[in-house]
Backbone as JSON Lines, residues from 0, in Angstrom:
{"i":0,"aa":"M","n":[89.8,78.02,127.84],"ca":[88.32,78.61,127.21],"c":[88.73,79.92,126.72]}
{"i":1,"aa":"P","n":[88.76,80.66,125.69],"ca":[88.75,81.88,125.2],"c":[87.45,82.69,125.88]}
{"i":2,"aa":"N","n":[87.71,83.64,126.28],"ca":[86.27,84.8,126.88],"c":[87.29,86.08,126.48]}
{"i":3,"aa":"R","n":[86.23,87.16,126.96],"ca":[86.29,88.5,126.38],"c":[87.93,88.98,127.09]}
{"i":4,"aa":"H","n":[88.75,88.45,128.15],"ca":[89.72,88.7,128.85],"c":[91.05,88.07,127.98]}
{"i":5,"aa":"N","n":[90.86,86.82,127.33],"ca":[92.06,86.18,126.77],"c":[91.93,85.63,125.28]}
{"i":6,"aa":"G","n":[90.79,85.8,124.7],"ca":[90.52,85.24,123.18],"c":[91.17,86.01,122.36]}
{"i":7,"aa":"P","n":[90.61,85.64,121.18],"ca":[91.43,86.21,119.93],"c":[90.83,87.74,119.84]}
{"i":8,"aa":"D","n":[89.9,87.83,120.39],"ca":[88.97,89.59,120.26],"c":[89.0,89.93,121.96]}
{"i":9,"aa":"R","n":[90.09,89.71,122.52],"ca":[89.85,90.31,123.92],"c":[89.65,91.58,123.97]}
{"i":10,"aa":"E","n":[88.96,92.06,124.95],"ca":[88.93,93.37,125.42],"c":[90.27,94.33,125.34]}
{"i":11,"aa":"P","n":[90.3,95.59,124.38],"ca":[91.99,95.76,124.83],"c":[91.9,96.83,126.14]}
{"i":12,"aa":"S","n":[92.93,96.81,126.32],"ca":[93.39,97.44,127.69],"c":[93.18,98.86,127.07]}
{"i":13,"aa":"G","n":[93.57,99.98,128.71],"ca":[92.95,101.39,128.58],"c":[94.12,101.91,127.67]}
{"i":14,"aa":"R","n":[95.43,101.37,127.71],"ca":[96.28,101.8,126.8],"c":[96.26,101.54,125.42]}
{"i":15,"aa":"E","n":[95.9,100.17,124.76],"ca":[95.6,99.79,123.82],"c":[94.32,100.56,123.34]}
{"i":16,"aa":"R","n":[93.32,100.78,123.9],"ca":[92.28,101.56,123.26],"c":[92.31,103.27,122.82]}
{"i":17,"aa":"Q","n":[93.21,103.44,123.83],"ca":[93.88,104.75,123.34],"c":[94.64,105.11,121.83]}
{"i":18,"aa":"R","n":[95.1,103.84,121.77],"ca":[96.35,103.51,120.59],"c":[95.15,103.5,119.42]}
{"i":19,"aa":"L","n":[94.48,102.83,119.59],"ca":[93.18,102.53,118.59],"c":[92.62,103.77,117.89]}
{"i":20,"aa":"L","n":[91.82,104.33,119.35],"ca":[91.23,106.05,119.39],"c":[92.02,106.9,118.39]}
{"i":21,"aa":"A","n":[93.47,106.75,118.68],"ca":[94.46,107.92,117.79],"c":[94.2,107.42,116.36]}
{"i":22,"aa":"I","n":[94.44,106.38,115.85],"ca":[94.82,105.44,114.61],"c":[93.33,106.05,114.34]}
{"i":23,"aa":"V","n":[92.37,105.64,114.99],"ca":[90.85,105.44,114.2],"c":[90.44,107.07,113.81]}
{"i":24,"aa":"C","n":[90.63,107.65,114.95],"ca":[89.91,109.07,114.87],"c":[91.36,110.01,115.17]}
{"i":25,"aa":"Y","n":[91.84,110.0,113.64],"ca":[93.14,111.25,113.48],"c":[92.43,112.26,113.54]}
{"i":26,"aa":"P","n":[93.36,113.5,113.94],"ca":[92.94,115.08,113.92],"c":[92.2,115.15,112.51]}
{"i":27,"aa":"G","n":[91.1,115.79,112.39],"ca":[90.3,115.85,111.47],"c":[89.56,115.24,110.97]}
{"i":28,"aa":"A","n":[89.23,114.16,111.68],"ca":[88.6,112.68,111.01],"c":[87.21,113.15,110.87]}
{"i":29,"aa":"T","n":[86.82,112.46,110.12],"ca":[84.96,112.88,109.65],"c":[84.27,111.89,109.86]}
{"i":30,"aa":"C","n":[82.9,112.16,111.07],"ca":[82.25,110.89,111.7],"c":[81.75,110.25,110.62]}
{"i":31,"aa":"W","n":[82.03,108.94,110.57],"ca":[81.26,108.08,109.72],"c":[79.39,107.86,109.18]}
{"i":32,"aa":"L","n":[79.01,108.02,110.42],"ca":[78.0,107.79,110.82],"c":[77.12,109.35,110.54]}
{"i":33,"aa":"C","n":[77.31,110.79,110.95],"ca":[76.65,111.83,110.47],"c":[77.12,112.3,109.25]}
{"i":34,"aa":"R","n":[78.55,111.81,108.85],"ca":[79.28,111.96,107.19],"c":[79.78,113.62,107.8]}
{"i":35,"aa":"G","n":[80.09,113.57,108.97],"ca":[80.5,115.16,108.79],"c":[79.53,116.28,109.01]}
{"i":36,"aa":"E","n":[77.84,115.92,109.02],"ca":[77.36,117.09,109.32],"c":[77.6,117.82,110.72]}
{"i":37,"aa":"K","n":[78.03,117.53,111.57],"ca":[78.04,118.03,112.72],"c":[79.67,118.82,112.88]}
{"i":38,"aa":"G","n":[80.19,118.53,112.05],"ca":[81.76,118.75,111.76],"c":[82.8,117.93,111.95]}
{"i":39,"aa":"P","n":[84.14,118.08,112.23],"ca":[84.9,117.8,112.28],"c":[84.66,116.31,114.1]}
{"i":40,"aa":"I","n":[84.97,115.42,114.16],"ca":[85.58,115.0,115.34],"c":[86.57,116.05,115.88]}
{"i":41,"aa":"Q","n":[86.14,116.68,117.21],"ca":[87.08,117.07,118.08],"c":[87.6,116.7,119.29]}
{"i":42,"aa":"W","n":[89.09,117.03,119.29],"ca":[89.96,116.57,120.68],"c":[89.73,117.68,121.64]}
{"i":43,"aa":"G","n":[90.47,117.04,122.49],"ca":[90.54,118.07,123.86],"c":[89.04,118.66,124.79]}
{"i":44,"aa":"L","n":[87.64,118.07,124.33],"ca":[86.64,117.76,124.87],"c":[86.77,117.47,126.33]}
{"i":45,"aa":"R","n":[85.78,117.58,127.12],"ca":[85.64,116.67,128.49],"c":[84.82,115.5,127.7]}
{"i":46,"aa":"K","n":[85.46,114.5,128.8],"ca":[85.02,112.86,128.4],"c":[83.36,113.2,128.31]}
{"i":47,"aa":"A","n":[83.31,112.12,127.24],"ca":[81.36,111.77,126.58],"c":[80.93,113.14,126.25]}
{"i":48,"aa":"H","n":[81.99,114.05,125.58],"ca":[80.8,115.17,124.72],"c":[80.98,114.34,123.35]}
{"i":49,"aa":"P","n":[79.3,115.08,122.87],"ca":[78.76,114.76,122.02],"c":[79.83,114.63,120.83]}
{"i":50,"aa":"L","n":[80.66,115.9,120.43],"ca":[81.44,116.24,119.21],"c":[82.6,115.36,119.69]}
{"i":51,"aa":"G","n":[82.91,114.81,120.67],"ca":[84.27,114.28,121.03],"c":[84.82,112.85,120.24]}
{"i":52,"aa":"P","n":[85.71,112.37,120.04],"ca":[86.08,111.36,119.75],"c":[85.52,109.86,120.31]}
{"i":53,"aa":"S","n":[85.19,108.9,119.22],"ca":[84.71,107.43,119.39],"c":[85.06,106.59,118.64]}
{"i":54,"aa":"M","n":[85.43,105.97,118.93],"ca":[85.29,104.48,118.14],"c":[84.03,103.89,117.69]}
{"i":55,"aa":"D","n":[83.53,103.5,116.54],"ca":[82.43,102.8,116.31],"c":[82.57,101.24,115.58]}
{"i":56,"aa":"H","n":[81.85,100.47,116.38],"ca":[81.89,99.16,115.44],"c":[81.11,99.02,114.01]}
{"i":57,"aa":"V","n":[81.8,98.6,113.12],"ca":[80.93,98.43,112.02],"c":[79.66,97.61,112.37]}
{"i":58,"aa":"I","n":[80.22,96.33,112.61],"ca":[79.82,95.14,113.08],"c":[79.67,95.41,114.64]}
{"i":59,"aa":"P","n":[78.65,95.46,115.49],"ca":[78.65,95.83,116.75],"c":[79.02,94.63,117.69]}
{"i":60,"aa":"R","n":[79.7,94.82,118.83],"ca":[80.26,93.95,119.27],"c":[79.09,92.51,120.02]}
{"i":61,"aa":"S","n":[78.24,92.95,120.33],"ca":[76.94,92.16,120.64],"c":[76.32,91.26,119.49]}
{"i":62,"aa":"H","n":[76.96,91.94,118.09],"ca":[76.6,91.05,116.81],"c":[77.97,90.21,116.42]}
{"i":63,"aa":"G","n":[78.87,90.07,117.21],"ca":[80.14,89.18,116.86],"c":[81.06,90.38,116.17]}
{"i":64,"aa":"G","n":[81.09,91.75,116.26],"ca":[82.14,92.57,115.59],"c":[83.18,92.35,116.95]}
{"i":65,"aa":"Y","n":[84.27,92.45,116.05],"ca":[86.06,92.55,116.45],"c":[86.4,93.9,116.42]}
{"i":66,"aa":"W","n":[87.71,93.54,117.15],"ca":[88.61,94.64,117.77],"c":[89.33,95.02,116.76]}
{"i":67,"aa":"E","n":[88.99,94.74,115.95],"ca":[90.16,94.89,114.37],"c":[89.71,96.7,113.42]}
{"i":68,"aa":"L","n":[91.37,96.73,113.15],"ca":[90.84,98.12,112.81],"c":[89.97,98.14,111.44]}
{"i":69,"aa":"E","n":[89.48,96.74,110.64],"ca":[89.16,97.06,109.95],"c":[87.18,96.8,110.26]}
{"i":70,"aa":"N","n":[87.13,96.6,111.49],"ca":[85.88,96.76,112.1],"c":[85.53,98.14,112.55]}
{"i":71,"aa":"L","n":[86.57,99.04,112.81],"ca":[86.0,100.35,113.41],"c":[86.41,101.64,112.69]}
{"i":72,"aa":"R","n":[85.67,102.1,112.9],"ca":[85.32,103.68,112.22],"c":[85.19,104.77,112.96]}
{"i":73,"aa":"P","n":[85.64,105.88,112.41],"ca":[85.41,107.4,113.28],"c":[84.26,107.78,113.59]}
{"i":74,"aa":"A","n":[83.85,108.17,114.76],"ca":[82.3,108.62,115.29],"c":[82.5,109.61,116.25]}
{"i":75,"aa":"H","n":[81.79,110.46,115.9],"ca":[81.37,111.17,117.06],"c":[80.85,110.33,118.4]}
{"i":76,"aa":"Y","n":[81.24,111.02,119.46],"ca":[80.9,110.32,120.8],"c":[79.17,109.94,120.92]}
{"i":77,"aa":"G","n":[78.61,111.29,120.4],"ca":[77.22,111.33,120.55],"c":[76.77,110.7,119.48]}
{"i":78,"aa":"C","n":[77.12,110.6,118.17],"ca":[76.56,109.58,117.09],"c":[76.78,108.44,117.39]}
{"i":79,"aa":"N","n":[77.78,107.88,117.78],"ca":[78.14,106.28,118.15],"c":[76.84,106.16,119.28]}
{"i":80,"aa":"S","n":[76.72,106.83,120.37],"ca":[75.73,106.64,121.65],"c":[74.52,106.21,120.71]}
{"i":81,"aa":"S","n":[74.13,107.44,119.83],"ca":[73.04,107.46,119.69],"c":[72.7,105.79,118.65]}
{"i":82,"aa":"R","n":[73.49,105.48,118.21],"ca":[73.61,104.47,116.93],"c":[73.4,102.86,117.78]}
{"i":83,"aa":"G","n":[73.62,103.0,119.36],"ca":[73.75,101.86,119.98],"c":[74.17,100.83,119.39]}
{"i":84,"aa":"N","n":[73.64,99.42,119.15],"ca":[74.37,98.29,118.5],"c":[73.46,97.76,117.32]}
{"i":85,"aa":"R","n":[72.59,99.3,117.11],"ca":[71.59,98.87,115.69],"c":[72.8,98.85,114.18]}
{"i":86,"aa":"E","n":[72.3,98.73,113.43],"ca":[73.05,98.44,112.07],"c":[73.2,100.18,111.84]}
{"i":87,"aa":"P","n":[74.38,100.0,110.97],"ca":[74.54,101.56,110.67],"c":[73.82,102.01,109.38]}
{"i":88,"aa":"P","n":[73.4,103.06,109.06],"ca":[72.66,103.56,108.14],"c":[73.35,103.09,106.8]}
{"i":89,"aa":"R","n":[72.68,102.78,106.0],"ca":[72.45,102.17,104.8],"c":[73.99,102.9,103.77]}
{"i":90,"aa":"Y","n":[73.88,104.4,103.96],"ca":[75.01,105.1,103.25],"c":[76.15,105.18,104.04]}
{"i":91,"aa":"A","n":[76.22,104.61,105.89],"ca":[77.66,104.81,106.16],"c":[78.19,103.16,105.63]}
{"i":92,"aa":"R","n":[77.55,102.34,105.01],"ca":[78.65,101.0,104.57],"c":[78.82,101.15,103.26]}
{"i":93,"aa":"V","n":[78.99,102.3,103.16],"ca":[80.01,102.48,101.88],"c":[81.51,103.1,102.56]}
{"i":94,"aa":"R","n":[82.31,102.41,101.74],"ca":[83.76,102.81,102.03],"c":[84.03,104.25,101.37]}
{"i":95,"aa":"S","n":[84.83,105.4,102.4],"ca":[84.87,106.75,101.79],"c":[86.33,106.81,101.99]}
{"i":96,"aa":"R","n":[87.06,107.89,101.36],"ca":[88.31,107.85,101.2],"c":[88.35,108.24,102.43]}
{"i":97,"aa":"H","n":[87.56,108.91,103.37],"ca":[88.08,109.38,104.95],"c":[88.18,108.1,105.95]}
{"i":98,"aa":"W","n":[87.44,106.82,105.55],"ca":[88.11,105.72,106.23],"c":[87.95,104.61,105.33]}
């Protein structure tokens, strides 16, 4: 029986999560939630820094979202934490040249 460890959308390992983070939050990426109002996503900050990198699920995991690149967007850690598992703002649902 598929579960979060062996199903088609299993939780990625730490190494896989870092690989996805590097793809989604490339250097100079714009946060899709604040649209860059807080500046670019910054690497090299302490863990869980509000301006640090984070992957946001367009469709939250708790609502059936997957760990696929199509469902991941770059976000500041603080913006992602503030959003939680709520729907993204209406403007954030539109694709941009940045994501």
